[in-house]
Each structure stands twice: as C-alpha cells, then as structure tokens.
NUTIKOL-270531 format. One record per residue: residue number from 1; x, y, z of N, C-alpha, C in turn. Coordinates in steps of 0.001 Angstrom, whole numbers. Layout:
<rs>
    i      n_u      n_v      n_w     ca_u     ca_v     ca_w      c_u      c_v      c_w
  NUM        X        Y        Z        X        Y        Z        X        Y        Z
...
</rs>
This chain:
<rs>
    i      n_u      n_v      n_w     ca_u     ca_v     ca_w      c_u      c_v      c_w
    1    84562  -137238    -2636    83359  -137721    -1973    83568  -137675     -465
    2    82515  -137346      246    82563  -137338     1712    81329  -138069     2220
    3    81492  -138758     3323    80378  -139526     3876    79322  -138604     4468
    4    78101  -139126     4579    77010  -138402     5227    76756  -139077     6572
    5    77154  -138414     7628    77012  -138996     8963    75540  -139098     9340
    6    75240  -140069    10192    73872  -140245    10671    73882  -140371    12197
    7    72744  -140724    12771    72597  -140828    14223    73606  -141819    14829
    8    73846  -142916    14139    74794  -143913    14639    76216  -143360    14674
    9    76584  -142574    13673    77919  -141969    13656    78077  -140975    14803
   10    77019  -140227    15102    77062  -139314    16252    77255  -140113    17535
   11    76514  -141219    17665    76647  -142063    18862    78075  -142601    19005
   12    78657  -143050    17902    80031  -143562    17948    81024  -142458    18312
   13    80810  -141257    17786    81695  -140133    18105    81583  -139748    19573
   14    80374  -139800    20121    80188  -139497    21553    80894  -140543    22405
   15    80800  -141806    22021    81504  -142859    22762    83010  -142634    22725
   16    83531  -142222    21566    84967  -141928    21456    85334  -140746    22351
   17    84485  -139718    22359    84753  -138553    23212    84716  -138935    24686
   18    83768  -139794    25060    83689  -140228    26467    84919  -141022    26882
   19    85518  -141724    25937    86721  -142497    26272    87930  -141585    26496
   20    87796  -140304    26121    88903  -139347    26279    88630  -138353    27409
   21    87848  -138762    28406    87516  -137855    29515    88752  -137332    30244
   22    89831  -138087    30208    91058  -137677    30885    91659  -136393    30321
   23    91251  -135999    29111    91778  -134777    28496    91499  -133563    29380
   24    90356  -133531    30022    89999  -132405    30866    90835  -132316    32134
   25    91496  -133406    32492    92334  -133409    33703    93815  -133206    33396
   26    94144  -133069    32114    95547  -132823    31765    95914  -131382    32112
   27    97196  -131124    32181    97637  -129763    32499    97492  -128861    31286
   28    97334  -127576    31553    97283  -126611    30462    98554  -126632    29644
   29    99671  -126905    30304   100957  -126946    29601   100969  -128068    28559
   30   100458  -129242    28924   100422  -130359    27982    99505  -130047    26805
   31    98331  -129478    27099    97417  -129127    26006    98065  -128100    25080
   32    98773  -127142    25663    99455  -126124    24854   100504  -126763    23950
   33   101293  -127690    24497   102341  -128336    23700   101753  -129073    22503
   34   100649  -129798    22727   100024  -130550    21637    99476  -129597    20580
   35    98893  -128491    21025    98335  -127534    20065    99428  -126796    19293
   36   100549  -126499    19952   101690  -125926    19235   102175  -126903    18154
   37   102195  -128177    18500   102629  -129206    17558   101670  -129268    16363
   38   100358  -129144    16620    99376  -129117    15536    99642  -127940    14595
   39    99908  -126772    15182   100171  -125581    14372   101421  -125768    13520
   40   102457  -126362    14094   103693  -126586    13344   103474  -127583    12204
   41   102706  -128641    12470   102433  -129629    11429   101584  -129045    10301
   42   100625  -128198    10648    99827  -127542     9617   100696  -126569     8816
   43   101601  -125897     9497   102498  -124961     8825   103379  -125684     7807
   44   103814  -126886     8153   104673  -127657     7249   103925  -128070     5977
   45   102595  -128137     6054   101800  -128555     4890   100905  -127424     4389
   46   101305  -126188     4667   100465  -125025     4364   100110  -124929     2882
   47   101083  -125115     2001   100810  -124950      568    99839  -126023       64
   48    99969  -127233      593    99054  -128320      204    97615  -127993      615
   49    97441  -127514     1860    96104  -127163     2339    95546  -125960     1580
   50    96403  -125000     1254    95956  -123820      506    95434  -124221     -870
   51    96148  -125115    -1540    95697  -125588    -2860    94364  -126311    -2750
   52    94223  -127126    -1704    92974  -127876    -1517    91794  -126921    -1312
   53    91993  -125899     -494    90912  -124936     -222    90560  -124164    -1486
   54    91572  -123760    -2252    91313  -123069    -3524    90511  -123963    -4466
   55    90872  -125241    -4543    90157  -126177    -5410    88711  -126372    -4950
   56    88514  -126464    -3638    87175  -126698    -3103    86260  -125504    -3297
   57    86759  -124324    -2953    85909  -123133    -2922    85898  -122361    -4228
   58    86877  -122627    -5103    86960  -121886    -6348    87492  -120474    -6176
   59    88031  -120187    -5009    88590  -118851    -4756    90114  -118933    -4757
   60    90745  -117806    -4499    92206  -117770    -4402    92635  -117368    -2998
   61    91767  -117589    -2011    92075  -117174     -641    92598  -118278      243
   62    92967  -119420     -349    93407  -120556      453    94630  -120268     1298
   63    95622  -119583      721    96862  -119306     1459    96587  -118427     2673
   64    95727  -117414     2506    95395  -116537     3640    94624  -117293     4720
   65    93727  -118174     4283    92948  -118944     5253    93830  -119890     6059
   66    94770  -120539     5394    95675  -121440     6102    96568  -120656     7060
   67    97061  -119512     6615    97898  -118674     7481    97124  -118223     8727
   68    95869  -117819     8533    95036  -117414     9669    94760  -118598    10590
   69    94586  -119782    10025    94341  -120987    10821    95546  -121317    11693
   70    96736  -121199    11126    97966  -121470    11881    98109  -120469    13026
   71    97872  -119182    12729    97947  -118149    13776    96944  -118424    14895
   72    95754  -118852    14508    94725  -119126    15516    95114  -120301    16407
   73    95693  -121334    15823    96161  -122462    16636    97248  -122020    17610
   74    98202  -121221    17135    99254  -120722    18021    98668  -119856    19143
   75    97669  -119037    18808    97062  -118154    19817    96390  -118958    20922
   76    95558  -119925    20544    94860  -120700    21573    95805  -121635    22315
   77    96857  -122087    21660    97875  -122876    22367    98516  -122029    23459
   78    98760  -120760    23145    99364  -119863    24134    98424  -119609    25310
   79    97111  -119606    25069    96142  -119359    26134    95860  -120595    26993
   80    96187  -121773    26493    95780  -123014    27164    96251  -123114    28608
   81    97422  -122571    28931    97930  -122684    30307    97861  -121354    31059
   82    97053  -120413    30582    96987  -119099    31225    95584  -118755    31699
   83    94703  -119725    31734    93311  -119446    32073    92840  -120426    33145
   84    93675  -120601    34167    93406  -121644    35158    92314  -121289    36161
   85    92358  -120133    36761    91387  -119776    37783    91785  -118485    38460
   86    91046  -118130    39515    91322  -116883    40225    91191  -117094    41731
   87    91773  -116164    42450    91618  -116118    43907    90737  -114921    44217
   88    89662  -115162    44991    88729  -114090    45335    88778  -113836    46837
   89    88665  -112559    47220    88499  -112220    48631    87072  -112545    49038
   90    86907  -112967    50278    85575  -113288    50806    85341  -112478    52079
   91    84079  -112323    52521    83789  -111480    53689    84460  -111953    54979
   92    84765  -113229    55059    85432  -113732    56261    86936  -113749    56027
   93    87683  -114069    57046    89134  -114131    56879    89493  -115356    56040
   94    90104  -115117    54918    90478  -116207    54020    90249  -115805    52569
   95    90403  -116772    51698    90207  -116545    50273    89424  -117710    49681
   96    88826  -117479    48529    88119  -118533    47800    88812  -118739    46461
   97    89052  -119986    46131    89658  -120315    44844    88554  -120642    43846
   98    88554  -119945    42727    87601  -120226    41651    88358  -120958    40553
   99    88095  -122237    40425    88792  -123049    39437    87891  -123252    38221
  100    88423  -123014    37052    87664  -123210    35820    87724  -124679    35411
  101    86579  -125212    35046    86500  -126611    34641    85978  -126693    33212
  102    86384  -127708    32475    85855  -127864    31117    84368  -128192    31147
  103    83677  -127828    30082    82254  -128139    29947    82069  -129646    29786
  104    82919  -130261    28990    82819  -131699    28729    82879  -131970    27240
  105    81812  -132557    26704    81734  -132851    25273    80871  -131798    24600
  106    81429  -131156    23580    80737  -130075    22883    80484  -130497    21436
  107    79225  -130426    21022    78871  -130661    19627    78908  -129336    18887
  108    79585  -129273    17750    79763  -128010    17029    79379  -128178    15564
  109    78514  -127272    15096    78204  -127192    13668    79080  -126077    13104
  110    80083  -126448    12342    81099  -125499    11870    80540  -124573    10790
  111    81146  -123393    10646    80716  -122477     9587    80915  -123093     8207
  112    80025  -122735     7278    80146  -123258     5914    81246  -122551     5138
  113    81381  -121246     5352    82440  -120504     4671    83758  -120736     5412
  114    84864  -120531     4772    86197  -120748     5356    86268  -122117     6033
  115    86261  -123208     5265    86107  -124549     5833    87194  -124961     6823
  116    88434  -124542     6623    89502  -124906     7560    89549  -123944     8740
  117    89517  -122650     8460    89568  -121649     9522    88346  -121746    10430
  118    87183  -122012     9853    85974  -122159    10657    86064  -123330    11607
  119    86596  -124449    11124    86750  -125638    11971    87738  -125371    13104
  120    88881  -124787    12771    89908  -124542    13788    89456  -123485    14784
  121    88694  -122491    14322    88249  -121414    15206    87319  -121901    16308
  122    86576  -122982    16060    85701  -123521    17105    86356  -124682    17851
  123    87236  -125412    17188    87900  -126544    17829    88951  -126094    18841
  124    89770  -125104    18459    90926  -124725    19277    90554  -124206    20666
  125    89587  -123290    20824    89275  -122847    22185    88698  -123956    23052
  126    87869  -124817    22449    87318  -125942    23214    88431  -126866    23679
  127    89341  -127160    22782    90454  -128059    23078    91397  -127464    24124
  128    91678  -126174    23997    92599  -125511    24921    92085  -125547    26355
  129    90765  -125498    26531    90175  -125487    27868    89874  -126887    28402
  130    90268  -127925    27664    90116  -129295    28157    88833  -129982    27756
  131    88121  -129432    26769    86883  -130053    26292    87163  -131026    25154
  132    86245  -131959    24971    86265  -132816    23788    85204  -132288    22826
  133    85418  -132456    21532    84470  -131878    20588    84071  -132849    19486
  134    82812  -132709    19074    82280  -133379    17885    82037  -132267    16876
  135    82818  -132241    15829    82751  -131162    14849    82053  -131653    13595
  136    80946  -131008    13249    80287  -131302    11978    80863  -130315    10977
  137    81650  -130824    10044    82426  -129991     9121    81525  -129139     8242
  138    82135  -128162     7593    81436  -127307     6627    80624  -128173     5666
  139    79353  -127843     5533    78469  -128667     4709    78909  -128709     3243
  140    79170  -127562     2580    79562  -127645     1167    81021  -128027      922
  141    81913  -127838     1922    83347  -128100     1707    83924  -129000     2813
  142    83443  -130219     2940    83884  -131063     4061    85302  -131623     3922
  143    85856  -131631     2702    87148  -132288     2520    88300  -131559     3206
  144    88143  -130265     3467    89180  -129553     4219    89289  -130140     5621
  145    88156  -130521     6203    88147  -131110     7547    88702  -132532     7538
  146    88368  -133293     6499    88874  -134667     6466    90384  -134681     6246
  147    90913  -133696     5523    92366  -133576     5399    93004  -133219     6735
  148    92313  -132397     7519    92855  -131957     8814    92995  -133120     9797
  149    92262  -134192     9565    92390  -135384    10423    93844  -135868    10440
  150    94525  -135760     9309    95924  -136188     9243    96803  -135348    10168
  151    96504  -134060    10299    97253  -133194    11215    97019  -133645    12644
  152    95777  -133967    12981    95460  -134431    14343    96207  -135728    14654
  153    96225  -136641    13687    96834  -137954    13924    98344  -137877    14073
  154    98984  -136878    13471   100441  -136767    13559   100887  -135771    14632
  155    99940  -135276    15441   100282  -134255    16438   100068  -134714    17870
  156    99970  -136012    18092    99808  -136578    19440    98512  -136172    20116
  157    97489  -135829    19339    96175  -135539    19929    95567  -136876    20349
  158    95212  -137034    21627    94650  -138321    22064    93359  -138662    21319
  159    93160  -139937    21066    91953  -140393    20369    90714  -139955    21137
  160    89731  -139452    20415    88464  -139062    21026    88369  -137606    21438
  161    89483  -136892    21478    89438  -135474    21877    88769  -134645    20797
  162    89115  -134901    19538    88496  -134211    18402    87892  -135273    17492
  163    86586  -135145    17235    85869  -136088    16385    85202  -135290    15273
  164    85499  -135632    14031    84993  -134867    12888    83976  -135699    12118
  165    82801  -135117    11919    81740  -135740    11135    81483  -134886     9898
  166    81079  -135517     8812    80683  -134784     7620    79234  -135142     7323
  167    78465  -134151     6904    77064  -134426     6613    76234  -133165     6649
  168    74925  -133365     6545    73960  -132271     6499    73741  -131709     7905
  169    73996  -130412     8076    73837  -129777     9383    72405  -129894     9896
  170    71434  -129693     9024    70035  -129721     9440    69623  -131105     9939
  171    70210  -132153     9377    69882  -133512     9820    70583  -133867    11124
  172    71805  -133386    11319    72584  -133776    12497    72317  -132910    13723
  173    71869  -131671    13523    71653  -130758    14650    70675  -131316    15687
  174    69502  -131851    15296    68587  -132386    16311    69193  -133533    17121
  175    69971  -134378    16465    70612  -135494    17163    71638  -134992    18165
  176    72448  -134012    17762    73435  -133438    18685    72743  -132782    19872
  177    71687  -132019    19605    71029  -131255    20662    70302  -132146    21660
  178    69776  -133269    21197    68993  -134123    22096    69813  -135231    22742
  179    71080  -135370    22372    71914  -136441    22932    72269  -136125    24384
  180    72015  -137066    25282    72197  -136814    26712    73654  -136750    27147
  181    74564  -137272    26327    75986  -137244    26690    76735  -136086    26026
  182    76042  -135209    25340    76661  -134002    24782    76281  -132846    25707
  183    77290  -132176    26240    77061  -131174    27287    76743  -129783    26749
  184    77090  -129489    25512    76806  -128180    24916    76795  -128337    23405
  185    76052  -127453    22739    76029  -127437    21279    76268  -126003    20825
  186    77247  -125826    19955    77539  -124530    19347    77131  -124624    17888
  187    76328  -123679    17413    75924  -123687    16011    76437  -122440    15311
  188    77336  -122638    14361    77832  -121567    13504    77441  -121838    12059
  189    76496  -122744    11881    76053  -123130    10546    75322  -121984     9869
  190    75360  -121992     8541    74594  -120986     7801    73107  -121338     7795
  191    72786  -122586     8140    71374  -122976     8237    70781  -122418     9536
  192    69522  -121991     9527    68895  -121427    10736    68467  -122530    11705
  193    69385  -122967    12544    69141  -124133    13396    69025  -123802    14881
  194    69245  -122553    15254    69287  -122220    16679    68002  -122579    17406
  195    66865  -122267    16820    65581  -122545    17488    65395  -124046    17698
  196    65751  -124847    16705    65624  -126306    16812    66566  -126847    17887
  197    67775  -126328    17934    68749  -126776    18935    68261  -126425    20336
  198    67769  -125210    20521    67271  -124808    21842    66080  -125673    22257
  199    65194  -125953    21328    64007  -126774    21628    64424  -128191    22050
  200    65340  -128783    21307    65751  -130165    21595    66641  -130254    22830
  201    67322  -129182    23165    68206  -129208    24327    67414  -129183    25620
</rs>
C-alpha cells in the first residue's frame, strides 16, 4: 500500500525543501561526495531492489534497471563539481564571470515506466546542480520510490533536499504548478499534463 498525497502533503514537502535552501550554496565537491555515497549504498542493495522491481512490474528487467540507476547516480555525481561557470571575453578590457545558479525547488512528475530509474534520472541532475526536488513517484509502481527513501536516509542527504510523494499525477500536477514556492515543474508522466501545468504556472 502507498499513500495518496494531497495538497497539504505538497505544502509540507515545500516547507521541507525551503528549510534546505543551504543545499544550493554547498560546494559541487560535497554534492558529488553525497551522490557517490548514494550510488554505493544502492549498489550494496542492488539485488533487493531488483527483486522489488520485478515483483512490482511483473517483468524480469529489475537487475538491468538497478544497474542503470547506479550508473546514472555515478555519472551525475561526477558532473556535480564540473559545471560551475565560465569566463567570457567582453568588448572592454576585462572579463565577465558567468556563474551558474540552482533554479531552487523543482516539482517533478516521474515517469510511470522504470519506477526506480525514472526517479533517479530526474532527481540526480537536479540534486547535482544544487536544487531541491519534490518527486511524485511513478503512479502505478510507487513502492520503488518509497524503498529508495532508505538509501537517501543512509547517504547523508540533508533533510528536505529530496522529497518523495506518492499519488495520482493528474491530481497533484495542478497543485505543483500553481504553488508559488515551487520554481519549476518537470512533467515526465504518462498522463497528458503539460497543458494544465503551463496554464497553472
């Protein structure tokens, strides 16, 4: 069984994300270390997660999905400290520094297929760049995401950086899109929600 999140749960998740604003000011090196630790912890429990995914989806692709998820975490961990900014020449004597800044709090509707890989594929780049995220897990297979919470808790991820909700994408999308403290919404849901998200944003 998985809970069905509502407007109040979104509000609580946003408050948790706001309490973790310092994540965007951490160094890329620190974010990389935490993400490497997440990948190692997931690797240590790979067979358990693979069995869970096979049980949830009824397929035999759990081991490949977990392996791809681990690789993706390692990849974005490696990028976390290599995307700082650039130096540009300007028409006058001198240079301009272009510093990349995190967007802030990102609401994400995760893909329904590949419940673990889909969640990690949207969480990892946001996290690597210093963003906080509210992830609405795969609608038909939310338990892969709730299991992943244990990896987050044992990997020194600060509270509020990653917030996972389970529930109906169509019900939660309008709330995410219209919330004034959510800075961006990414929709990878199988439900056709883009028009509603754009309208509410």
